[in-house]
PDB file of N, CA, C and O in Angstrom:
ATOM      1  N   VAL A   1     -45.637 -57.598  72.849  1.00  0.00           N
ATOM      2  CA  VAL A   1     -44.510 -57.277  73.391  1.00  0.00           C
ATOM      3  C   VAL A   1     -44.274 -58.236  74.165  1.00  0.00           C
ATOM      4  O   VAL A   1     -43.060 -58.353  74.325  1.00  0.00           O
ATOM      5  N   PHE A   2     -45.190 -59.391  75.032  1.00  0.00           N
ATOM      6  CA  PHE A   2     -44.580 -59.744  75.322  1.00  0.00           C
ATOM      7  C   PHE A   2     -44.198 -61.367  75.135  1.00  0.00           C
ATOM      8  O   PHE A   2     -43.934 -62.212  75.991  1.00  0.00           O
ATOM      9  N   ARG A   3     -44.290 -61.486  73.359  1.00  0.00           N
ATOM     10  CA  ARG A   3     -42.908 -62.369  73.136  1.00  0.00           C
ATOM     11  C   ARG A   3     -42.184 -61.785  72.757  1.00  0.00           C
ATOM     12  O   ARG A   3     -41.456 -62.427  71.999  1.00  0.00           O
ATOM     13  N   HIS A   4     -41.747 -60.136  72.925  1.00  0.00           N
ATOM     14  CA  HIS A   4     -40.272 -59.928  72.517  1.00  0.00           C
ATOM     15  C   HIS A   4     -39.492 -59.993  73.680  1.00  0.00           C
ATOM     16  O   HIS A   4     -38.265 -60.020  73.580  1.00  0.00           O
ATOM     17  N   ILE A   5     -40.188 -60.030  75.041  1.00  0.00           N
ATOM     18  CA  ILE A   5     -39.946 -59.825  76.201  1.00  0.00           C
ATOM     19  C   ILE A   5     -39.497 -60.876  76.686  1.00  0.00           C
ATOM     20  O   ILE A   5     -38.876 -60.759  77.742  1.00  0.00           O
ATOM     21  N   PHE A   6     -39.661 -62.285  76.070  1.00  0.00           N
ATOM     22  CA  PHE A   6     -39.597 -63.581  76.422  1.00  0.00           C
ATOM     23  C   PHE A   6     -38.628 -63.625  75.879  1.00  0.00           C
ATOM     24  O   PHE A   6     -37.681 -64.012  76.564  1.00  0.00           O
ATOM     25  N   ASP A   7     -38.395 -63.340  74.708  1.00  0.00           N
ATOM     26  CA  ASP A   7     -36.947 -63.916  73.268  1.00  0.00           C
ATOM     27  C   ASP A   7     -35.956 -63.102  74.577  1.00  0.00           C
ATOM     28  O   ASP A   7     -35.644 -63.994  75.367  1.00  0.00           O
ATOM     29  N   LEU A   8     -35.470 -61.954  74.973  1.00  0.00           N
ATOM     30  CA  LEU A   8     -34.913 -61.378  75.583  1.00  0.00           C
ATOM     31  C   LEU A   8     -34.260 -61.822  77.133  1.00  0.00           C
ATOM     32  O   LEU A   8     -33.165 -61.819  77.696  1.00  0.00           O
ATOM     33  N   TYR A   9     -35.644 -62.191  77.415  1.00  0.00           N
ATOM     34  CA  TYR A   9     -35.178 -62.805  79.452  1.00  0.00           C
ATOM     35  C   TYR A   9     -35.377 -64.610  79.052  1.00  0.00           C
ATOM     36  O   TYR A   9     -36.037 -65.003  80.014  1.00  0.00           O
ATOM     37  N   PRO A  10     -35.252 -65.236  78.583  1.00  0.00           N
ATOM     38  CA  PRO A  10     -35.912 -66.524  78.425  1.00  0.00           C
ATOM     39  C   PRO A  10     -35.811 -67.294  80.192  1.00  0.00           C
ATOM     40  O   PRO A  10     -36.436 -68.283  80.573  1.00  0.00           O
ATOM     41  N   GLU A  11     -35.325 -66.880  80.591  1.00  0.00           N
ATOM     42  CA  GLU A  11     -34.742 -67.731  82.114  1.00  0.00           C
ATOM     43  C   GLU A  11     -35.569 -67.202  83.306  1.00  0.00           C
ATOM     44  O   GLU A  11     -35.489 -67.858  84.345  1.00  0.00           O
ATOM     45  N   LEU A  12     -36.607 -65.748  83.292  1.00  0.00           N
ATOM     46  CA  LEU A  12     -37.617 -65.152  84.120  1.00  0.00           C
ATOM     47  C   LEU A  12     -38.729 -66.044  84.330  1.00  0.00           C
ATOM     48  O   LEU A  12     -38.918 -66.808  83.384  1.00  0.00           O
ATOM     49  N   PRO A  13     -39.296 -66.128  85.031  1.00  0.00           N
ATOM     50  CA  PRO A  13     -40.871 -67.364  85.768  1.00  0.00           C
ATOM     51  C   PRO A  13     -41.424 -66.266  85.413  1.00  0.00           C
ATOM     52  O   PRO A  13     -41.133 -65.110  85.721  1.00  0.00           O
ATOM     53  N   GLU A  14     -42.820 -66.960  84.272  1.00  0.00           N
ATOM     54  CA  GLU A  14     -43.732 -66.342  83.701  1.00  0.00           C
ATOM     55  C   GLU A  14     -44.463 -64.940  84.521  1.00  0.00           C
ATOM     56  O   GLU A  14     -45.089 -64.018  83.999  1.00  0.00           O
ATOM     57  N   GLY A  15     -44.174 -65.130  85.793  1.00  0.00           N
ATOM     58  CA  GLY A  15     -44.807 -64.167  86.945  1.00  0.00           C
ATOM     59  C   GLY A  15     -43.924 -63.065  86.802  1.00  0.00           C
ATOM     60  O   GLY A  15     -44.558 -62.127  87.287  1.00  0.00           O
ATOM     61  N   ARG A  16     -42.799 -62.628  86.405  1.00  0.00           N
ATOM     62  CA  ARG A  16     -41.782 -61.916  86.874  1.00  0.00           C
ATOM     63  C   ARG A  16     -42.332 -61.261  85.294  1.00  0.00           C
ATOM     64  O   ARG A  16     -43.015 -60.241  85.374  1.00  0.00           O
ATOM     65  N   LEU A  17     -41.983 -61.952  83.553  1.00  0.00           N
ATOM     66  CA  LEU A  17     -42.338 -61.643  82.193  1.00  0.00           C
ATOM     67  C   LEU A  17     -43.571 -60.889  82.627  1.00  0.00           C
ATOM     68  O   LEU A  17     -43.415 -59.673  82.732  1.00  0.00           O
ATOM     69  N   THR A  18     -45.050 -61.492  82.965  1.00  0.00           N
ATOM     70  CA  THR A  18     -46.246 -60.263  82.847  1.00  0.00           C
ATOM     71  C   THR A  18     -45.819 -59.138  83.468  1.00  0.00           C
ATOM     72  O   THR A  18     -45.869 -58.048  82.898  1.00  0.00           O
ATOM     73  N   LYS A  19     -45.273 -59.316  84.923  1.00  0.00           N
ATOM     74  CA  LYS A  19     -45.203 -57.668  85.283  1.00  0.00           C
ATOM     75  C   LYS A  19     -44.645 -56.820  85.071  1.00  0.00           C
ATOM     76  O   LYS A  19     -45.071 -55.772  85.556  1.00  0.00           O
ATOM     77  N   LEU A  20     -43.320 -56.761  84.195  1.00  0.00           N
ATOM     78  CA  LEU A  20     -42.509 -56.582  82.911  1.00  0.00           C
ATOM     79  C   LEU A  20     -42.901 -55.681  82.129  1.00  0.00           C
ATOM     80  O   LEU A  20     -42.620 -54.499  81.930  1.00  0.00           O
ATOM     81  N   ARG A  21     -44.094 -56.962  81.421  1.00  0.00           N
ATOM     82  CA  ARG A  21     -44.640 -56.423  80.419  1.00  0.00           C
ATOM     83  C   ARG A  21     -45.519 -55.123  80.604  1.00  0.00           C
ATOM     84  O   ARG A  21     -45.553 -54.001  80.099  1.00  0.00           O
ATOM     85  N   ALA A  22     -46.352 -55.956  81.764  1.00  0.00           N
ATOM     86  CA  ALA A  22     -47.323 -54.665  82.358  1.00  0.00           C
ATOM     87  C   ALA A  22     -46.944 -53.064  82.403  1.00  0.00           C
ATOM     88  O   ALA A  22     -47.659 -52.135  82.028  1.00  0.00           O
ATOM     89  N   LYS A  23     -46.198 -53.026  82.721  1.00  0.00           N
ATOM     90  CA  LYS A  23     -44.986 -52.280  83.489  1.00  0.00           C
ATOM     91  C   LYS A  23     -44.547 -51.010  81.876  1.00  0.00           C
ATOM     92  O   LYS A  23     -44.695 -49.793  81.762  1.00  0.00           O
ATOM     93  N   LEU A  24     -44.107 -51.849  81.109  1.00  0.00           N
ATOM     94  CA  LEU A  24     -43.832 -51.366  80.002  1.00  0.00           C
ATOM     95  C   LEU A  24     -44.876 -50.544  78.917  1.00  0.00           C
ATOM     96  O   LEU A  24     -44.679 -49.537  78.236  1.00  0.00           O
ATOM     97  N   VAL A  25     -46.205 -51.527  79.081  1.00  0.00           N
ATOM     98  CA  VAL A  25     -47.332 -50.834  78.015  1.00  0.00           C
ATOM     99  C   VAL A  25     -47.967 -49.828  79.061  1.00  0.00           C
ATOM    100  O   VAL A  25     -48.897 -49.181  78.578  1.00  0.00           O
ATOM    101  N   ARG A  26     -47.611 -49.489  80.676  1.00  0.00           N
ATOM    102  CA  ARG A  26     -48.937 -48.358  80.752  1.00  0.00           C
ATOM    103  C   ARG A  26     -48.391 -47.215  80.350  1.00  0.00           C
ATOM    104  O   ARG A  26     -47.202 -47.097  80.054  1.00  0.00           O
ATOM    105  N   GLU A  27     -49.387 -46.147  80.312  1.00  0.00           N
ATOM    106  CA  GLU A  27     -49.176 -45.212  80.133  1.00  0.00           C
ATOM    107  C   GLU A  27     -48.677 -44.433  80.257  1.00  0.00           C
ATOM    108  O   GLU A  27     -48.592 -43.714  79.262  1.00  0.00           O
ATOM    109  N   GLU A  28     -48.144 -44.082  81.217  1.00  0.00           N
ATOM    110  CA  GLU A  28     -46.807 -43.694  81.677  1.00  0.00           C
ATOM    111  C   GLU A  28     -45.843 -44.031  80.484  1.00  0.00           C
ATOM    112  O   GLU A  28     -45.532 -43.097  79.745  1.00  0.00           O
ATOM    113  N   SER A  29     -45.530 -44.816  80.327  1.00  0.00           N
ATOM    114  CA  SER A  29     -44.107 -45.786  80.498  1.00  0.00           C
ATOM    115  C   SER A  29     -43.572 -45.426  78.933  1.00  0.00           C
ATOM    116  O   SER A  29     -42.447 -45.225  78.476  1.00  0.00           O
ATOM    117  N   LEU A  30     -45.418 -45.450  78.114  1.00  0.00           N
ATOM    118  CA  LEU A  30     -45.067 -45.481  75.981  1.00  0.00           C
ATOM    119  C   LEU A  30     -44.890 -43.822  76.477  1.00  0.00           C
ATOM    120  O   LEU A  30     -43.915 -43.322  75.915  1.00  0.00           O
ATOM    121  N   ALA A  31     -45.662 -42.793  77.465  1.00  0.00           N
ATOM    122  CA  ALA A  31     -45.745 -41.709  77.402  1.00  0.00           C
ATOM    123  C   ALA A  31     -44.030 -40.696  77.443  1.00  0.00           C
ATOM    124  O   ALA A  31     -43.792 -39.562  77.027  1.00  0.00           O
ATOM    125  N   ARG A  32     -42.945 -41.913  78.256  1.00  0.00           N
ATOM    126  CA  ARG A  32     -41.982 -41.413  78.667  1.00  0.00           C
ATOM    127  C   ARG A  32     -40.869 -41.585  77.344  1.00  0.00           C
ATOM    128  O   ARG A  32     -39.967 -40.809  77.031  1.00  0.00           O
ATOM    129  N   PHE A  33     -41.234 -42.772  76.748  1.00  0.00           N
ATOM    130  CA  PHE A  33     -40.667 -43.610  75.780  1.00  0.00           C
ATOM    131  C   PHE A  33     -40.688 -42.180  74.175  1.00  0.00           C
ATOM    132  O   PHE A  33     -39.850 -41.771  73.372  1.00  0.00           O
ATOM    133  N   ALA A  34     -42.111 -41.912  74.452  1.00  0.00           N
ATOM    134  CA  ALA A  34     -42.391 -40.752  73.144  1.00  0.00           C
ATOM    135  C   ALA A  34     -41.710 -39.521  73.835  1.00  0.00           C
ATOM    136  O   ALA A  34     -40.978 -38.991  72.998  1.00  0.00           O
ATOM    137  N   ARG A  35     -41.662 -38.857  75.035  1.00  0.00           N
ATOM    138  CA  ARG A  35     -40.128 -37.705  75.216  1.00  0.00           C
ATOM    139  C   ARG A  35     -39.064 -38.546  74.878  1.00  0.00           C
ATOM    140  O   ARG A  35     -38.176 -37.838  74.404  1.00  0.00           O
ATOM    141  N   GLU A  36     -38.732 -39.723  74.898  1.00  0.00           N
ATOM    142  CA  GLU A  36     -37.135 -39.526  74.982  1.00  0.00           C
ATOM    143  C   GLU A  36     -36.801 -39.605  73.325  1.00  0.00           C
ATOM    144  O   GLU A  36     -35.766 -39.217  72.783  1.00  0.00           O
ATOM    145  N   LEU A  37     -37.840 -40.146  72.756  1.00  0.00           N
ATOM    146  CA  LEU A  37     -37.787 -39.959  71.168  1.00  0.00           C
ATOM    147  C   LEU A  37     -38.006 -38.280  70.575  1.00  0.00           C
ATOM    148  O   LEU A  37     -37.654 -37.910  69.455  1.00  0.00           O
ATOM    149  N   ASP A  38     -38.593 -37.500  71.502  1.00  0.00           N
ATOM    150  CA  ASP A  38     -38.911 -36.478  71.047  1.00  0.00           C
ATOM    151  C   ASP A  38     -39.954 -36.188  70.238  1.00  0.00           C
ATOM    152  O   ASP A  38     -39.653 -35.404  69.338  1.00  0.00           O
ATOM    153  N   LEU A  39     -41.505 -36.690  70.255  1.00  0.00           N
ATOM    154  CA  LEU A  39     -42.190 -36.670  69.001  1.00  0.00           C
ATOM    155  C   LEU A  39     -43.064 -36.365  69.203  1.00  0.00           C
ATOM    156  O   LEU A  39     -44.011 -36.810  68.553  1.00  0.00           O
ATOM    157  N   GLY A  40     -43.286 -35.312  70.347  1.00  0.00           N
ATOM    158  CA  GLY A  40     -44.272 -34.318  70.353  1.00  0.00           C
ATOM    159  C   GLY A  40     -44.175 -33.274  70.079  1.00  0.00           C
ATOM    160  O   GLY A  40     -44.993 -32.434  70.451  1.00  0.00           O
ATOM    161  N   PRO A  41     -42.649 -32.865  68.987  1.00  0.00           N
ATOM    162  CA  PRO A  41     -43.649 -31.818  68.256  1.00  0.00           C
ATOM    163  C   PRO A  41     -43.961 -32.380  66.894  1.00  0.00           C
ATOM    164  O   PRO A  41     -44.249 -31.387  66.225  1.00  0.00           O
ATOM    165  N   LEU A  42     -44.057 -33.438  66.138  1.00  0.00           N
ATOM    166  CA  LEU A  42     -44.167 -34.008  65.114  1.00  0.00           C
ATOM    167  C   LEU A  42     -45.901 -34.291  65.606  1.00  0.00           C
ATOM    168  O   LEU A  42     -46.532 -34.850  64.709  1.00  0.00           O
ATOM    169  N   ILE A  43     -46.423 -34.098  66.411  1.00  0.00           N
ATOM    170  CA  ILE A  43     -47.500 -34.343  66.222  1.00  0.00           C
ATOM    171  C   ILE A  43     -48.750 -33.422  65.983  1.00  0.00           C
ATOM    172  O   ILE A  43     -48.886 -32.678  66.955  1.00  0.00           O
ATOM    173  N   TYR A  44     -49.646 -33.230  65.086  1.00  0.00           N
ATOM    174  CA  TYR A  44     -50.210 -32.453  64.519  1.00  0.00           C
ATOM    175  C   TYR A  44     -51.708 -32.360  65.204  1.00  0.00           C
ATOM    176  O   TYR A  44     -52.674 -33.034  64.845  1.00  0.00           O
ATOM    177  N   LEU A  45     -51.703 -31.620  66.007  1.00  0.00           N
ATOM    178  CA  LEU A  45     -53.401 -31.437  67.168  1.00  0.00           C
ATOM    179  C   LEU A  45     -53.979 -30.207  66.369  1.00  0.00           C
ATOM    180  O   LEU A  45     -53.298 -29.424  65.707  1.00  0.00           O
ATOM    181  N   GLY A  46     -54.823 -30.181  66.474  1.00  0.00           N
ATOM    182  CA  GLY A  46     -56.036 -29.081  66.775  1.00  0.00           C
ATOM    183  C   GLY A  46     -55.977 -27.833  67.120  1.00  0.00           C
ATOM    184  O   GLY A  46     -54.820 -27.955  67.524  1.00  0.00           O
ATOM    185  N   ALA A  47     -56.131 -27.082  67.256  1.00  0.00           N
ATOM    186  CA  ALA A  47     -56.223 -25.638  68.294  1.00  0.00           C
ATOM    187  C   ALA A  47     -56.797 -25.873  69.256  1.00  0.00           C
ATOM    188  O   ALA A  47     -56.105 -25.732  70.264  1.00  0.00           O
ATOM    189  N   GLY A  48     -57.777 -26.179  69.420  1.00  0.00           N
ATOM    190  CA  GLY A  48     -58.212 -26.260  71.141  1.00  0.00           C
ATOM    191  C   GLY A  48     -57.117 -28.020  72.139  1.00  0.00           C
ATOM    192  O   GLY A  48     -56.757 -27.950  73.314  1.00  0.00           O
ATOM    193  N   GLU A  49     -56.948 -28.877  71.530  1.00  0.00           N
ATOM    194  CA  GLU A  49     -55.904 -29.366  71.957  1.00  0.00           C
ATOM    195  C   GLU A  49     -54.500 -29.089  72.077  1.00  0.00           C
ATOM    196  O   GLU A  49     -53.747 -29.523  72.949  1.00  0.00           O
ATOM    197  N   LEU A  50     -54.108 -28.034  70.756  1.00  0.00           N
ATOM    198  CA  LEU A  50     -52.503 -27.769  70.988  1.00  0.00           C
ATOM    199  C   LEU A  50     -52.916 -26.490  72.483  1.00  0.00           C
ATOM    200  O   LEU A  50     -52.108 -26.510  73.411  1.00  0.00           O
ATOM    201  N   ASN A  51     -53.755 -25.799  72.560  1.00  0.00           N
ATOM    202  CA  ASN A  51     -53.907 -24.753  73.829  1.00  0.00           C
ATOM    203  C   ASN A  51     -54.111 -25.189  74.616  1.00  0.00           C
ATOM    204  O   ASN A  51     -54.271 -24.396  75.544  1.00  0.00           O
ATOM    205  N   ASN A  52     -54.289 -26.684  74.995  1.00  0.00           N
ATOM    206  CA  ASN A  52     -54.327 -27.363  76.442  1.00  0.00           C
ATOM    207  C   ASN A  52     -53.405 -28.112  76.772  1.00  0.00           C
ATOM    208  O   ASN A  52     -53.110 -28.658  77.835  1.00  0.00           O
ATOM    209  N   GLY A  53     -52.762 -28.093  75.309  1.00  0.00           N
ATOM    210  CA  GLY A  53     -51.564 -28.483  76.634  1.00  0.00           C
ATOM    211  C   GLY A  53     -50.895 -30.263  76.339  1.00  0.00           C
ATOM    212  O   GLY A  53     -50.197 -31.020  77.014  1.00  0.00           O
ATOM    213  N   GLY A  54     -51.770 -30.389  74.535  1.00  0.00           N
ATOM    214  CA  GLY A  54     -51.638 -31.913  74.497  1.00  0.00           C
ATOM    215  C   GLY A  54     -50.295 -32.134  73.601  1.00  0.00           C
ATOM    216  O   GLY A  54     -50.191 -33.296  73.208  1.00  0.00           O
ATOM    217  N   ARG A  55     -49.381 -31.374  73.249  1.00  0.00           N
ATOM    218  CA  ARG A  55     -48.320 -31.916  73.025  1.00  0.00           C
ATOM    219  C   ARG A  55     -47.240 -32.716  73.919  1.00  0.00           C
ATOM    220  O   ARG A  55     -46.360 -33.470  73.505  1.00  0.00           O
ATOM    221  N   ASP A  56     -47.686 -32.170  75.954  1.00  0.00           N
ATOM    222  CA  ASP A  56     -47.528 -32.604  76.583  1.00  0.00           C
ATOM    223  C   ASP A  56     -47.745 -33.134  77.266  1.00  0.00           C
ATOM    224  O   ASP A  56     -46.978 -33.294  78.215  1.00  0.00           O
ATOM    225  N   ARG A  57     -49.748 -34.128  77.122  1.00  0.00           N
ATOM    226  CA  ARG A  57     -49.959 -35.024  77.942  1.00  0.00           C
ATOM    227  C   ARG A  57     -49.577 -36.346  77.909  1.00  0.00           C
ATOM    228  O   ARG A  57     -48.806 -36.699  77.017  1.00  0.00           O
ATOM    229  N   ASP A  58     -49.895 -36.980  78.552  1.00  0.00           N
ATOM    230  CA  ASP A  58     -49.494 -39.009  78.793  1.00  0.00           C
ATOM    231  C   ASP A  58     -49.657 -39.071  77.645  1.00  0.00           C
ATOM    232  O   ASP A  58     -48.841 -39.172  76.729  1.00  0.00           O
ATOM    233  N   SER A  59     -51.749 -38.954  77.651  1.00  0.00           N
ATOM    234  CA  SER A  59     -52.483 -39.340  76.847  1.00  0.00           C
ATOM    235  C   SER A  59     -52.662 -39.655  75.407  1.00  0.00           C
ATOM    236  O   SER A  59     -53.188 -40.570  74.773  1.00  0.00           O
ATOM    237  N   VAL A  60     -51.835 -38.222  75.041  1.00  0.00           N
ATOM    238  CA  VAL A  60     -50.931 -38.144  73.521  1.00  0.00           C
ATOM    239  C   VAL A  60     -50.496 -38.235  72.837  1.00  0.00           C
ATOM    240  O   VAL A  60     -50.722 -38.286  71.628  1.00  0.00           O
ATOM    241  N   LEU A  61     -49.049 -38.325  73.963  1.00  0.00           N
ATOM    242  CA  LEU A  61     -48.281 -38.907  74.010  1.00  0.00           C
ATOM    243  C   LEU A  61     -48.363 -40.671  73.981  1.00  0.00           C
ATOM    244  O   LEU A  61     -47.662 -41.157  73.093  1.00  0.00           O
ATOM    245  N   ALA A  62     -48.874 -41.339  74.553  1.00  0.00           N
ATOM    246  CA  ALA A  62     -48.760 -42.720  75.098  1.00  0.00           C
ATOM    247  C   ALA A  62     -49.090 -43.212  73.724  1.00  0.00           C
ATOM    248  O   ALA A  62     -48.449 -44.112  73.181  1.00  0.00           O
ATOM    249  N   ASP A  63     -50.377 -42.435  73.029  1.00  0.00           N
ATOM    250  CA  ASP A  63     -51.312 -42.856  71.697  1.00  0.00           C
ATOM    251  C   ASP A  63     -50.292 -43.068  70.595  1.00  0.00           C
ATOM    252  O   ASP A  63     -50.119 -44.134  70.005  1.00  0.00           O
ATOM    253  N   ILE A  64     -49.519 -41.738  70.344  1.00  0.00           N
ATOM    254  CA  ILE A  64     -48.279 -41.270  69.295  1.00  0.00           C
ATOM    255  C   ILE A  64     -47.096 -42.194  69.168  1.00  0.00           C
ATOM    256  O   ILE A  64     -46.343 -42.328  68.204  1.00  0.00           O
ATOM    257  N   PHE A  65     -47.077 -43.000  70.708  1.00  0.00           N
ATOM    258  CA  PHE A  65     -46.345 -43.850  70.897  1.00  0.00           C
ATOM    259  C   PHE A  65     -46.625 -45.336  70.312  1.00  0.00           C
ATOM    260  O   PHE A  65     -45.718 -45.993  69.801  1.00  0.00           O
ATOM    261  N   GLU A  66     -47.615 -45.692  70.399  1.00  0.00           N
ATOM    262  CA  GLU A  66     -47.444 -46.972  70.078  1.00  0.00           C
ATOM    263  C   GLU A  66     -48.255 -46.803  68.461  1.00  0.00           C
ATOM    264  O   GLU A  66     -48.425 -47.832  67.808  1.00  0.00           O
ATOM    265  N   ALA A  67     -48.623 -45.745  68.018  1.00  0.00           N
ATOM    266  CA  ALA A  67     -48.859 -45.910  66.478  1.00  0.00           C
ATOM    267  C   ALA A  67     -47.372 -45.515  65.682  1.00  0.00           C
ATOM    268  O   ALA A  67     -47.151 -45.802  64.505  1.00  0.00           O
ATOM    269  N   PHE A  68     -46.374 -44.769  66.622  1.00  0.00           N
ATOM    270  CA  PHE A  68     -44.887 -44.513  65.768  1.00  0.00           C
ATOM    271  C   PHE A  68     -44.444 -46.286  65.896  1.00  0.00           C
ATOM    272  O   PHE A  68     -43.760 -46.772  64.995  1.00  0.00           O
ATOM    273  N   MET A  69     -44.940 -47.228  67.177  1.00  0.00           N
ATOM    274  CA  MET A  69     -43.910 -48.248  66.913  1.00  0.00           C
ATOM    275  C   MET A  69     -44.739 -49.917  66.236  1.00  0.00           C
ATOM    276  O   MET A  69     -44.313 -51.065  66.107  1.00  0.00           O
ATOM    277  N   GLY A  70     -46.172 -49.193  65.926  1.00  0.00           N
ATOM    278  CA  GLY A  70     -46.710 -49.991  64.836  1.00  0.00           C
ATOM    279  C   GLY A  70     -46.495 -49.718  63.805  1.00  0.00           C
ATOM    280  O   GLY A  70     -46.795 -50.687  63.107  1.00  0.00           O
ATOM    281  N   ALA A  71     -45.990 -48.633  62.999  1.00  0.00           N
ATOM    282  CA  ALA A  71     -45.894 -48.207  61.705  1.00  0.00           C
ATOM    283  C   ALA A  71     -44.935 -48.680  61.307  1.00  0.00           C
ATOM    284  O   ALA A  71     -44.579 -48.473  60.147  1.00  0.00           O
TER     285      ALA A  71
END
């Protein structure tokens, strides 16, 4: 992630790049990206997780987005 940000914004100071990276990889941000891509309906969940709102839980969506980006 850091390398990609640096390639996009080479003029930014290191401290600013670090803050930008931290903001992008926060669970809340990753979950938002997953929602924007509508990944929730694609998740296979067990009955318990499904009944407890797993498709809309930030932690689940963040994990799915990370897996999607790594694939």
